[in-house]
DOFI-504113 format. One record per residue (C-alpha): residue number from 0; residue in one letter; chain; x, y, z. Coordinates in Angstrom, 2 decimals. Example, Ala and Ser with C-alpha at 12.3 -4.5 7.8 and 13.67 -1.06 7.14 Angstrom:
2
@num = 0 residu = A chaine = A x = 12.30 y = -4.50 z = 7.80
@num = 1 residu = S chaine = A x = 13.67 y = -1.06 z = 7.14
***
This chain:
300
@num = 0 residu = M chaine = A x = 71.16 y = 76.48 z = 133.73
@num = 1 residu = F chaine = A x = 69.63 y = 79.17 z = 131.55
@num = 2 residu = V chaine = A x = 68.36 y = 80.98 z = 134.62
@num = 3 residu = F chaine = A x = 71.84 y = 80.87 z = 136.16
@num = 4 residu = F chaine = A x = 73.55 y = 82.33 z = 133.09
@num = 5 residu = S chaine = A x = 70.82 y = 84.96 z = 132.71
@num = 6 residu = G chaine = A x = 71.28 y = 86.03 z = 136.32
@num = 7 residu = L chaine = A x = 75.04 y = 86.09 z = 135.88
@num = 8 residu = Y chaine = A x = 74.66 y = 88.23 z = 132.77
@num = 9 residu = F chaine = A x = 72.39 y = 90.69 z = 134.56
@num = 10 residu = F chaine = A x = 74.81 y = 90.93 z = 137.49
@num = 11 residu = L chaine = A x = 77.89 y = 91.48 z = 135.30
@num = 12 residu = S chaine = A x = 76.14 y = 94.00 z = 133.04
@num = 13 residu = S chaine = A x = 74.82 y = 96.02 z = 135.98
@num = 14 residu = F chaine = A x = 78.22 y = 95.86 z = 137.74
@num = 15 residu = L chaine = A x = 80.04 y = 97.03 z = 134.61
@num = 16 residu = A chaine = A x = 77.53 y = 99.83 z = 134.11
@num = 17 residu = F chaine = A x = 77.96 y = 100.79 z = 137.78
@num = 18 residu = L chaine = A x = 81.77 y = 101.01 z = 137.39
@num = 19 residu = V chaine = A x = 81.50 y = 103.08 z = 134.20
@num = 20 residu = M chaine = A x = 79.01 y = 105.47 z = 135.80
@num = 21 residu = M chaine = A x = 81.09 y = 105.84 z = 138.95
@num = 22 residu = L chaine = A x = 84.12 y = 106.71 z = 136.82
@num = 23 residu = F chaine = A x = 81.96 y = 109.28 z = 135.05
@num = 24 residu = V chaine = A x = 80.79 y = 110.58 z = 138.43
@num = 25 residu = A chaine = A x = 84.39 y = 111.12 z = 139.57
@num = 26 residu = F chaine = A x = 85.28 y = 113.22 z = 136.54
@num = 27 residu = F chaine = A x = 81.90 y = 114.97 z = 136.54
@num = 28 residu = I chaine = A x = 82.45 y = 116.16 z = 140.11
@num = 29 residu = L chaine = A x = 85.82 y = 117.52 z = 139.05
@num = 30 residu = G chaine = A x = 84.31 y = 119.20 z = 135.99
@num = 31 residu = E chaine = A x = 81.50 y = 120.68 z = 138.05
@num = 32 residu = R chaine = A x = 83.93 y = 122.17 z = 140.54
@num = 33 residu = K chaine = A x = 86.01 y = 123.63 z = 137.71
@num = 34 residu = I chaine = A x = 82.97 y = 125.13 z = 135.96
@num = 35 residu = L chaine = A x = 81.62 y = 126.55 z = 139.22
@num = 36 residu = G chaine = A x = 85.03 y = 128.07 z = 139.90
@num = 37 residu = Y chaine = A x = 85.18 y = 129.84 z = 136.54
@num = 38 residu = M chaine = A x = 81.56 y = 131.00 z = 136.87
@num = 39 residu = Q chaine = A x = 82.47 y = 132.57 z = 140.21
@num = 40 residu = V chaine = A x = 85.70 y = 134.08 z = 138.83
@num = 41 residu = R chaine = A x = 88.10 y = 131.82 z = 140.72
@num = 42 residu = K chaine = A x = 90.21 y = 128.77 z = 140.09
@num = 43 residu = G chaine = A x = 88.77 y = 125.33 z = 140.58
@num = 44 residu = P chaine = A x = 90.82 y = 122.37 z = 141.86
@num = 45 residu = N chaine = A x = 94.18 y = 122.49 z = 140.07
@num = 46 residu = K chaine = A x = 96.82 y = 121.10 z = 142.47
@num = 47 residu = V chaine = A x = 96.45 y = 117.31 z = 142.54
@num = 48 residu = G chaine = A x = 97.81 y = 115.86 z = 139.31
@num = 49 residu = F chaine = A x = 97.87 y = 117.53 z = 135.92
@num = 50 residu = L chaine = A x = 95.30 y = 120.38 z = 135.98
@num = 51 residu = G chaine = A x = 93.77 y = 118.80 z = 139.07
@num = 52 residu = L chaine = A x = 92.57 y = 115.66 z = 137.24
@num = 53 residu = F chaine = A x = 93.21 y = 113.45 z = 140.29
@num = 54 residu = Q chaine = A x = 91.42 y = 115.68 z = 142.80
@num = 55 residu = S chaine = A x = 88.29 y = 113.50 z = 142.91
@num = 56 residu = F chaine = A x = 90.36 y = 110.37 z = 143.57
@num = 57 residu = A chaine = A x = 92.28 y = 112.17 z = 146.33
@num = 58 residu = D chaine = A x = 88.99 y = 113.21 z = 147.93
@num = 59 residu = L chaine = A x = 87.73 y = 109.63 z = 147.70
@num = 60 residu = L chaine = A x = 90.88 y = 108.34 z = 149.40
@num = 61 residu = K chaine = A x = 90.52 y = 110.95 z = 152.14
@num = 62 residu = L chaine = A x = 86.90 y = 109.99 z = 152.77
@num = 63 residu = M chaine = A x = 87.64 y = 106.27 z = 152.82
@num = 64 residu = M chaine = A x = 90.47 y = 106.73 z = 155.33
@num = 65 residu = K chaine = A x = 88.39 y = 108.71 z = 157.82
@num = 66 residu = F chaine = A x = 87.64 y = 106.74 z = 160.98
@num = 67 residu = K chaine = A x = 84.84 y = 107.07 z = 163.48
@num = 68 residu = V chaine = A x = 84.29 y = 104.94 z = 166.58
@num = 69 residu = S chaine = A x = 81.07 y = 103.00 z = 166.07
@num = 70 residu = L chaine = A x = 79.97 y = 103.35 z = 169.72
@num = 71 residu = F chaine = A x = 79.93 y = 107.14 z = 169.37
@num = 72 residu = Q chaine = A x = 78.02 y = 107.29 z = 166.10
@num = 73 residu = V chaine = A x = 74.69 y = 109.05 z = 166.46
@num = 74 residu = R chaine = A x = 72.93 y = 106.65 z = 164.10
@num = 75 residu = S chaine = A x = 70.79 y = 103.54 z = 164.35
@num = 76 residu = W chaine = A x = 70.44 y = 100.41 z = 162.24
@num = 77 residu = L chaine = A x = 67.70 y = 102.23 z = 160.28
@num = 78 residu = S chaine = A x = 70.26 y = 104.68 z = 158.91
@num = 79 residu = W chaine = A x = 72.43 y = 101.82 z = 157.64
@num = 80 residu = F chaine = A x = 69.39 y = 100.26 z = 156.02
@num = 81 residu = G chaine = A x = 68.71 y = 103.55 z = 154.21
@num = 82 residu = V chaine = A x = 72.29 y = 103.72 z = 152.91
@num = 83 residu = Y chaine = A x = 72.22 y = 100.11 z = 151.70
@num = 84 residu = L chaine = A x = 68.84 y = 100.65 z = 150.07
@num = 85 residu = L chaine = A x = 70.08 y = 103.74 z = 148.24
@num = 86 residu = V chaine = A x = 73.13 y = 101.85 z = 146.94
@num = 87 residu = F chaine = A x = 70.84 y = 99.01 z = 145.86
@num = 88 residu = L chaine = A x = 68.58 y = 101.45 z = 143.99
@num = 89 residu = A chaine = A x = 71.63 y = 102.96 z = 142.27
@num = 90 residu = C chaine = A x = 72.64 y = 99.47 z = 141.11
@num = 91 residu = C chaine = A x = 69.09 y = 98.89 z = 139.87
@num = 92 residu = Y chaine = A x = 69.30 y = 102.09 z = 137.83
@num = 93 residu = C chaine = A x = 72.56 y = 100.83 z = 136.35
@num = 94 residu = L chaine = A x = 70.85 y = 97.54 z = 135.48
@num = 95 residu = I chaine = A x = 68.06 y = 99.44 z = 133.72
@num = 96 residu = Y chaine = A x = 70.68 y = 101.40 z = 131.78
@num = 97 residu = S chaine = A x = 72.54 y = 98.28 z = 130.72
@num = 98 residu = L chaine = A x = 69.37 y = 96.38 z = 129.75
@num = 99 residu = S chaine = A x = 68.24 y = 99.26 z = 127.54
@num = 100 residu = Y chaine = A x = 71.10 y = 98.54 z = 125.15
@num = 101 residu = S chaine = A x = 71.04 y = 94.74 z = 125.36
@num = 102 residu = S chaine = A x = 68.93 y = 91.97 z = 123.89
@num = 103 residu = F chaine = A x = 67.45 y = 91.17 z = 127.33
@num = 104 residu = G chaine = A x = 65.51 y = 94.43 z = 127.53
@num = 105 residu = S chaine = A x = 61.92 y = 94.03 z = 128.69
@num = 106 residu = S chaine = A x = 58.88 y = 95.46 z = 126.95
@num = 107 residu = V chaine = A x = 57.83 y = 97.04 z = 130.28
@num = 108 residu = L chaine = A x = 61.23 y = 98.45 z = 131.27
@num = 109 residu = F chaine = A x = 59.92 y = 101.92 z = 132.12
@num = 110 residu = L chaine = A x = 57.39 y = 100.39 z = 134.51
@num = 111 residu = W chaine = A x = 60.34 y = 98.88 z = 136.37
@num = 112 residu = V chaine = A x = 61.87 y = 102.37 z = 136.47
@num = 113 residu = L chaine = A x = 58.68 y = 103.62 z = 138.12
@num = 114 residu = L chaine = A x = 58.95 y = 100.84 z = 140.69
@num = 115 residu = I chaine = A x = 62.59 y = 101.67 z = 141.50
@num = 116 residu = T chaine = A x = 61.84 y = 105.39 z = 141.74
@num = 117 residu = S chaine = A x = 59.01 y = 104.74 z = 144.21
@num = 118 residu = L chaine = A x = 61.51 y = 103.21 z = 146.68
@num = 119 residu = T chaine = A x = 63.68 y = 106.34 z = 146.83
@num = 120 residu = G chaine = A x = 61.45 y = 107.97 z = 149.43
@num = 121 residu = Y chaine = A x = 61.90 y = 105.03 z = 151.82
@num = 122 residu = S chaine = A x = 65.69 y = 105.20 z = 151.57
@num = 123 residu = L chaine = A x = 65.69 y = 108.95 z = 152.25
@num = 124 residu = L chaine = A x = 63.35 y = 108.54 z = 155.23
@num = 125 residu = S chaine = A x = 65.56 y = 105.80 z = 156.69
@num = 126 residu = V chaine = A x = 68.76 y = 107.81 z = 156.19
@num = 127 residu = G chaine = A x = 67.39 y = 110.90 z = 157.93
@num = 128 residu = W chaine = A x = 65.14 y = 109.34 z = 160.58
@num = 129 residu = G chaine = A x = 67.85 y = 106.96 z = 161.77
@num = 130 residu = S chaine = A x = 70.35 y = 109.77 z = 162.39
@num = 131 residu = Y chaine = A x = 68.84 y = 111.06 z = 165.66
@num = 132 residu = N chaine = A x = 69.26 y = 114.59 z = 164.38
@num = 133 residu = K chaine = A x = 66.46 y = 117.14 z = 164.02
@num = 134 residu = F chaine = A x = 68.01 y = 118.72 z = 160.93
@num = 135 residu = A chaine = A x = 68.30 y = 115.33 z = 159.25
@num = 136 residu = L chaine = A x = 64.70 y = 114.51 z = 160.25
@num = 137 residu = V chaine = A x = 63.33 y = 117.69 z = 158.65
@num = 138 residu = S chaine = A x = 65.50 y = 117.07 z = 155.62
@num = 139 residu = C chaine = A x = 64.30 y = 113.49 z = 155.14
@num = 140 residu = V chaine = A x = 60.64 y = 114.48 z = 155.44
@num = 141 residu = R chaine = A x = 61.02 y = 117.26 z = 152.90
@num = 142 residu = S chaine = A x = 63.02 y = 115.16 z = 150.46
@num = 143 residu = A chaine = A x = 60.66 y = 112.17 z = 150.76
@num = 144 residu = F chaine = A x = 57.63 y = 114.33 z = 150.04
@num = 145 residu = G chaine = A x = 59.48 y = 115.93 z = 147.13
@num = 146 residu = S chaine = A x = 60.25 y = 112.44 z = 145.84
@num = 147 residu = V chaine = A x = 56.55 y = 111.54 z = 145.98
@num = 148 residu = T chaine = A x = 55.77 y = 114.73 z = 144.07
@num = 149 residu = F chaine = A x = 58.29 y = 113.81 z = 141.40
@num = 150 residu = E chaine = A x = 56.90 y = 110.27 z = 141.15
@num = 151 residu = A chaine = A x = 53.44 y = 111.60 z = 140.34
@num = 152 residu = C chaine = A x = 54.83 y = 113.77 z = 137.52
@num = 153 residu = F chaine = A x = 57.16 y = 111.02 z = 136.33
@num = 154 residu = M chaine = A x = 54.27 y = 108.55 z = 136.06
@num = 155 residu = C chaine = A x = 52.31 y = 110.98 z = 133.89
@num = 156 residu = V chaine = A x = 55.34 y = 111.64 z = 131.66
@num = 157 residu = V chaine = A x = 56.01 y = 107.91 z = 131.16
@num = 158 residu = M chaine = A x = 52.36 y = 107.26 z = 130.30
@num = 159 residu = I chaine = A x = 52.35 y = 110.10 z = 127.77
@num = 160 residu = C chaine = A x = 55.54 y = 108.85 z = 126.11
@num = 161 residu = A chaine = A x = 54.16 y = 105.29 z = 126.03
@num = 162 residu = L chaine = A x = 50.99 y = 106.49 z = 124.32
@num = 163 residu = V chaine = A x = 52.97 y = 108.35 z = 121.65
@num = 164 residu = C chaine = A x = 55.52 y = 105.59 z = 121.03
@num = 165 residu = G chaine = A x = 53.19 y = 102.66 z = 121.66
@num = 166 residu = T chaine = A x = 55.42 y = 100.82 z = 124.14
@num = 167 residu = Y chaine = A x = 56.89 y = 100.86 z = 127.63
@num = 168 residu = G chaine = A x = 60.10 y = 99.26 z = 126.38
@num = 169 residu = S chaine = A x = 63.31 y = 101.06 z = 125.56
@num = 170 residu = F chaine = A x = 64.13 y = 99.56 z = 122.15
@num = 171 residu = S chaine = A x = 61.82 y = 101.89 z = 120.26
@num = 172 residu = Y chaine = A x = 63.26 y = 104.94 z = 122.03
@num = 173 residu = V chaine = A x = 66.86 y = 103.90 z = 121.45
@num = 174 residu = D chaine = A x = 66.40 y = 103.09 z = 117.76
@num = 175 residu = N chaine = A x = 64.12 y = 105.94 z = 116.68
@num = 176 residu = F chaine = A x = 64.08 y = 109.72 z = 117.10
@num = 177 residu = W chaine = A x = 60.63 y = 110.71 z = 118.40
@num = 178 residu = G chaine = A x = 61.16 y = 114.37 z = 119.31
@num = 179 residu = L chaine = A x = 58.40 y = 114.49 z = 121.91
@num = 180 residu = F chaine = A x = 60.01 y = 117.70 z = 123.17
@num = 181 residu = F chaine = A x = 58.71 y = 119.56 z = 120.09
@num = 182 residu = V chaine = A x = 55.18 y = 118.21 z = 120.67
@num = 183 residu = L chaine = A x = 54.92 y = 118.78 z = 124.43
@num = 184 residu = P chaine = A x = 57.59 y = 121.28 z = 125.52
@num = 185 residu = I chaine = A x = 55.73 y = 122.10 z = 128.75
@num = 186 residu = C chaine = A x = 55.97 y = 118.47 z = 129.85
@num = 187 residu = Y chaine = A x = 59.70 y = 118.59 z = 129.19
@num = 188 residu = F chaine = A x = 60.05 y = 121.73 z = 131.33
@num = 189 residu = L chaine = A x = 58.11 y = 120.11 z = 134.20
@num = 190 residu = W chaine = A x = 60.29 y = 117.02 z = 133.84
@num = 191 residu = L chaine = A x = 63.45 y = 119.10 z = 134.31
@num = 192 residu = V chaine = A x = 61.98 y = 120.78 z = 137.40
@num = 193 residu = G chaine = A x = 61.05 y = 117.41 z = 138.90
@num = 194 residu = V chaine = A x = 64.49 y = 115.94 z = 138.19
@num = 195 residu = L chaine = A x = 66.16 y = 118.87 z = 139.97
@num = 196 residu = C chaine = A x = 64.13 y = 118.01 z = 143.07
@num = 197 residu = E chaine = A x = 64.62 y = 114.24 z = 142.79
@num = 198 residu = C chaine = A x = 68.40 y = 114.61 z = 142.46
@num = 199 residu = N chaine = A x = 68.66 y = 117.26 z = 145.22
@num = 200 residu = R chaine = A x = 70.09 y = 119.88 z = 142.90
@num = 201 residu = T chaine = A x = 69.95 y = 123.66 z = 143.28
@num = 202 residu = P chaine = A x = 67.52 y = 125.47 z = 143.32
@num = 203 residu = L chaine = A x = 65.47 y = 122.55 z = 144.69
@num = 204 residu = D chaine = A x = 68.07 y = 120.91 z = 146.95
@num = 205 residu = Y chaine = A x = 65.76 y = 120.67 z = 149.96
@num = 206 residu = A chaine = A x = 67.52 y = 117.58 z = 151.34
@num = 207 residu = E chaine = A x = 70.92 y = 119.32 z = 151.60
@num = 208 residu = A chaine = A x = 70.06 y = 122.98 z = 152.13
@num = 209 residu = E chaine = A x = 73.23 y = 124.10 z = 153.94
@num = 210 residu = S chaine = A x = 71.82 y = 127.51 z = 154.83
@num = 211 residu = E chaine = A x = 68.82 y = 125.92 z = 156.59
@num = 212 residu = L chaine = A x = 69.68 y = 122.34 z = 157.63
@num = 213 residu = V chaine = A x = 73.48 y = 122.40 z = 158.19
@num = 214 residu = S chaine = A x = 74.04 y = 119.50 z = 155.78
@num = 215 residu = G chaine = A x = 70.65 y = 117.83 z = 155.81
@num = 216 residu = L chaine = A x = 70.77 y = 114.07 z = 155.37
@num = 217 residu = N chaine = A x = 74.58 y = 113.99 z = 155.56
@num = 218 residu = T chaine = A x = 74.92 y = 115.67 z = 158.98
@num = 219 residu = E chaine = A x = 75.76 y = 112.50 z = 160.95
@num = 220 residu = Y chaine = A x = 77.63 y = 110.61 z = 158.22
@num = 221 residu = C chaine = A x = 81.31 y = 110.30 z = 157.38
@num = 222 residu = N chaine = A x = 83.77 y = 108.02 z = 155.54
@num = 223 residu = V chaine = A x = 82.10 y = 105.16 z = 153.62
@num = 224 residu = P chaine = A x = 78.38 y = 105.98 z = 154.28
@num = 225 residu = F chaine = A x = 78.89 y = 109.62 z = 153.29
@num = 226 residu = T chaine = A x = 80.76 y = 108.54 z = 150.15
@num = 227 residu = C chaine = A x = 77.91 y = 106.19 z = 149.21
@num = 228 residu = L chaine = A x = 75.27 y = 108.90 z = 149.68
@num = 229 residu = F chaine = A x = 77.30 y = 111.48 z = 147.79
@num = 230 residu = A chaine = A x = 78.22 y = 109.21 z = 144.86
@num = 231 residu = C chaine = A x = 74.74 y = 107.68 z = 144.48
@num = 232 residu = E chaine = A x = 73.22 y = 111.16 z = 144.25
@num = 233 residu = Y chaine = A x = 75.42 y = 112.02 z = 141.29
@num = 234 residu = L chaine = A x = 74.91 y = 108.61 z = 139.70
@num = 235 residu = I chaine = A x = 71.12 y = 108.96 z = 139.89
@num = 236 residu = M chaine = A x = 71.43 y = 112.42 z = 138.37
@num = 237 residu = F chaine = A x = 73.30 y = 110.97 z = 135.40
@num = 238 residu = V chaine = A x = 70.69 y = 108.21 z = 134.98
@num = 239 residu = F chaine = A x = 67.82 y = 110.70 z = 134.95
@num = 240 residu = S chaine = A x = 69.71 y = 112.90 z = 132.49
@num = 241 residu = W chaine = A x = 69.94 y = 109.91 z = 130.17
@num = 242 residu = L chaine = A x = 66.33 y = 108.90 z = 130.84
@num = 243 residu = G chaine = A x = 64.99 y = 112.37 z = 130.01
@num = 244 residu = A chaine = A x = 66.94 y = 112.40 z = 126.76
@num = 245 residu = L chaine = A x = 65.61 y = 108.95 z = 125.91
@num = 246 residu = L chaine = A x = 61.97 y = 109.80 z = 126.61
@num = 247 residu = F chaine = A x = 61.77 y = 113.22 z = 124.96
@num = 248 residu = F chaine = A x = 64.21 y = 112.78 z = 122.07
@num = 249 residu = G chaine = A x = 65.44 y = 109.23 z = 121.47
@num = 250 residu = G chaine = A x = 67.61 y = 107.91 z = 118.69
@num = 251 residu = G chaine = A x = 71.15 y = 109.12 z = 118.15
@num = 252 residu = S chaine = A x = 70.56 y = 112.41 z = 120.01
@num = 253 residu = V chaine = A x = 70.39 y = 110.73 z = 123.43
@num = 254 residu = V chaine = A x = 74.10 y = 111.17 z = 124.19
@num = 255 residu = W chaine = A x = 74.17 y = 114.86 z = 123.30
@num = 256 residu = V chaine = A x = 70.93 y = 115.69 z = 125.11
@num = 257 residu = S chaine = A x = 72.18 y = 113.81 z = 128.18
@num = 258 residu = F chaine = A x = 75.32 y = 115.94 z = 128.09
@num = 259 residu = F chaine = A x = 73.15 y = 119.06 z = 127.84
@num = 260 residu = H chaine = A x = 71.16 y = 117.94 z = 130.90
@num = 261 residu = V chaine = A x = 74.36 y = 117.49 z = 132.90
@num = 262 residu = I chaine = A x = 75.55 y = 120.99 z = 131.93
@num = 263 residu = F chaine = A x = 72.09 y = 122.30 z = 132.83
@num = 264 residu = F chaine = A x = 72.44 y = 120.89 z = 136.36
@num = 265 residu = V chaine = A x = 75.78 y = 122.64 z = 136.82
@num = 266 residu = W chaine = A x = 74.44 y = 125.92 z = 135.43
@num = 267 residu = A chaine = A x = 71.39 y = 125.77 z = 137.72
@num = 268 residu = R chaine = A x = 73.61 y = 125.27 z = 140.77
@num = 269 residu = A chaine = A x = 75.79 y = 128.24 z = 139.89
@num = 270 residu = T chaine = A x = 73.01 y = 130.63 z = 138.88
@num = 271 residu = L chaine = A x = 69.59 y = 130.02 z = 140.45
@num = 272 residu = P chaine = A x = 68.65 y = 130.84 z = 144.06
@num = 273 residu = R chaine = A x = 66.86 y = 128.29 z = 146.21
@num = 274 residu = V chaine = A x = 63.06 y = 128.34 z = 145.92
@num = 275 residu = R chaine = A x = 60.93 y = 128.22 z = 149.05
@num = 276 residu = Y chaine = A x = 59.71 y = 124.70 z = 149.77
@num = 277 residu = D chaine = A x = 56.02 y = 125.58 z = 150.10
@num = 278 residu = F chaine = A x = 56.10 y = 127.47 z = 146.79
@num = 279 residu = F chaine = A x = 57.60 y = 124.47 z = 145.03
@num = 280 residu = V chaine = A x = 55.13 y = 121.96 z = 146.51
@num = 281 residu = G chaine = A x = 52.16 y = 124.24 z = 145.70
@num = 282 residu = F chaine = A x = 53.35 y = 124.69 z = 142.12
@num = 283 residu = M chaine = A x = 53.89 y = 120.97 z = 141.54
@num = 284 residu = W chaine = A x = 50.57 y = 119.77 z = 142.98
@num = 285 residu = K chaine = A x = 48.36 y = 122.64 z = 141.81
@num = 286 residu = Y chaine = A x = 49.69 y = 123.28 z = 138.32
@num = 287 residu = S chaine = A x = 52.16 y = 120.67 z = 137.06
@num = 288 residu = I chaine = A x = 49.91 y = 117.66 z = 137.70
@num = 289 residu = L chaine = A x = 47.01 y = 119.49 z = 136.06
@num = 290 residu = V chaine = A x = 49.13 y = 120.36 z = 132.99
@num = 291 residu = L chaine = A x = 50.38 y = 116.78 z = 132.67
@num = 292 residu = V chaine = A x = 46.88 y = 115.33 z = 132.95
@num = 293 residu = C chaine = A x = 45.64 y = 117.76 z = 130.28
@num = 294 residu = S chaine = A x = 48.58 y = 116.74 z = 128.08
@num = 295 residu = F chaine = A x = 47.64 y = 113.10 z = 128.63
@num = 296 residu = F chaine = A x = 44.09 y = 113.68 z = 127.38
@num = 297 residu = F chaine = A x = 45.47 y = 115.76 z = 124.50
@num = 298 residu = V chaine = A x = 47.65 y = 112.84 z = 123.39
@num = 299 residu = V chaine = A x = 44.76 y = 110.40 z = 123.79
***
């Protein structure tokens, strides 16, 4: 009976966190489009509802109503598996977020985050490889390798934070302000670079480089699958914004630093040009891993 109620609690908490984050995603997309419009000296969406507040919901309705004959879809069962796996990983991230502020939080919660992050590459490979499209294939290979690169840096960052704070759980980070950013600012900078690649954000959006790969992973997707891919990308970006704030700051500053990370993502998309893929991979494997390992021994 206890196992049943515990499972029910985990399901309801993760589902509630998923709904709250998706609502945030809807308004964040609207805010991002408005900010990008003003940065480029133009109006953002302002027609649907008061000041365009219902534009994201109108776009969602349009995407959900699109119809495509299944016999003419250039996708296999592997592509559907990739979409389902990505949605499942997004729900797992929501569960991690909800458990961090509940009494059921584990003492090894960040190790579970590492496990969930390691599955992202498989979902991206399935989404692109199952599309029967050469642009999607190149996109999935690049994004999967970028995800592996981020996982190596993320593992080093989590180990460094665990050594400083003495735990892999989230309670200590939520309750106390650690300020690891002031101790290891280079690690924080490398973390931001890795998150930009993991979340497919400019200037490291190699999975959706429109100027090179048409639309990348999304080339052969429409209606519900495209909505799932698009929304999960923004949801994972929000989770990593919160996670970076929790690891490098902690305490009551998590909300404000998370908000700063979100604004940073929008600013990077509006300002920075795309970096060549080979330059990014060379920098991450030649220099960032070395810096993180040196920081690890410095903390030890």
